[in-house]
N, C-alpha and C positions, 0 to 999 in steps of 0.2 A: 528524390530530388527531381524537380521538373527541368525541362529543357532550358528555361530562362536562367535558372540557378547554375546549371552546368556551363552555359555560355558565359555567364558572368564570372564564374570561377576560372574558366579558360582565359578570359580577357585579363584578369588580374595576374595570372601566372605569366602570360606573355608580357604584360606591362612590367612585372618584376624582373623578368629576364632582360628586357630591353634596358631598363634603368641600371641594372648591374653590369651590363655589357657596354654601356656608352658613358661618356662623360661630357658635360657641357663645359666648354672652355671659353674664356674671354679672349677675344682677339685683340690685337694692338689698337684697332679702331673702336673697340668697345662693343662690338656686335657679338652676340652669342653664336657659337659654332659647335655643332655636335660631331664628335669624332668617336669612332669605335676604338676601344682600347687596343684592339689588335692592329690598328693602323699606326700606333706610336712608333713601331720599329718596322722597317722595311729592309730586308737583307742585311740586318745588323747595323744599319745607319740610324743615327739618332735624329729625332724630329722635334727637339726642344722639350720633350716630356720624359726624358730618361730619368729614372730614379737615381738618387745620389749613390746608392749602393752599387748600382750597375756602372755608373761613371767611375766610382772608386775602384772597382774590380778591373775595369779597362785601363785605368791609369796605372795601377800596380803592375799589370802585364807590360805596359809601355816602359815603366821605370826599370823593370828587370831585364827587358830587352836592351835598353839603352845603356844600363850600368849592370852588366852581368854579375859582377862580384858584390853587388849591394845587398843589404838586408833591409827589407821593408817591414816595419812593425806597425800594426794597427793599435792605436792607443785605446784605453778603456775610458769611455765618456763618463762613467760614473765615478772615476777616481779623482780627476781634477776637472771641474766644470770649465769648458771653454778651451781646453788644451787641444791643439791640432790633431786631426784624425790620423795622420801618417807621420812616422819618423823614418827617414831614409838614412842608413849608415853606409858609408862608402870610404874605405881606407880610414884616413884620419879626419874625414869631412862628414858632415851630416846636413840634412835639410828637414824641415817640418812643414807639412802641407795640411791646410784645412780645406776639405773638398766641399764643393757646393754644386748642386745639379744645374744651376744656371746663374748668370751674372747678378740678377736681382734677388736671389734667394735670401731669406732672412738669416740673420746671424744671432747666435746664442750669446748670452752674457759672458763676458771675459774673452771671447774669441779675438776681438781686435787687440786687447791687451796682450795676449800671449803671442800673437803674430808680431806685434811691435817689439816685445821683450826678447823673443827668440831671434828676431831679425837683427838685433844688436850683437848676438853671439855667433850667428851663422846665417844660413839661408832659411827664410820663412816666408810663406805666401799663402793667400787664398788661391784656390785653383778651381776653375769651372771650365766647361767645354770651350767657351769663347776665348780663354787665355791659356789653354793647356799647352799649346806649342811654345808660347813665350816663356811659360814657367819651366818647361822641360829644358829649353835652351838656357835659361837663367841658372838652373841647377847645374847643368854641364859646365857653364862658365865658372860658377862658384867652386865646383869640385876641381877644376883645372887650375884655378888661381889660389887654391888653398882655403876655400871656404868664405870668401868675401860675401857679406850679406847683401841680399836684394829682396825686398819685400813689397807686396802690394799695399798701398796706403789704405787705411780704413776709410770707408765711405761715409 
């Protein structure tokens, strides 16, 4: 293998590492911005790119802290398509939450239907980092008032 081939191989290895360690994101202004994947989280704070599973785990911890006697169930997405991700049982009350990693995240078929249907029976809402505090307060109010429904309207 000649020096040119070795240098070319090294270049492609470095390029591959760079492309797997960075991500091109579209900013609000439409300009491309390159961010290292390691910059998405700083000291545990989210920077708009938190995965839904990470947000969901954080939300479950907050629910258990706020409602110590509650039971939080993660539903099976393969059983009923569109059924909310979490079911929170607390005394005689319950809430259903569909977690999204951000406010504009896409919705799967039937998610709006189940949030509306369950909202007529109890508390049901889409929840994302931008409305998390509002939803937690809404659940608390619903649990205190005996389960009055409050849901976020489908967009």
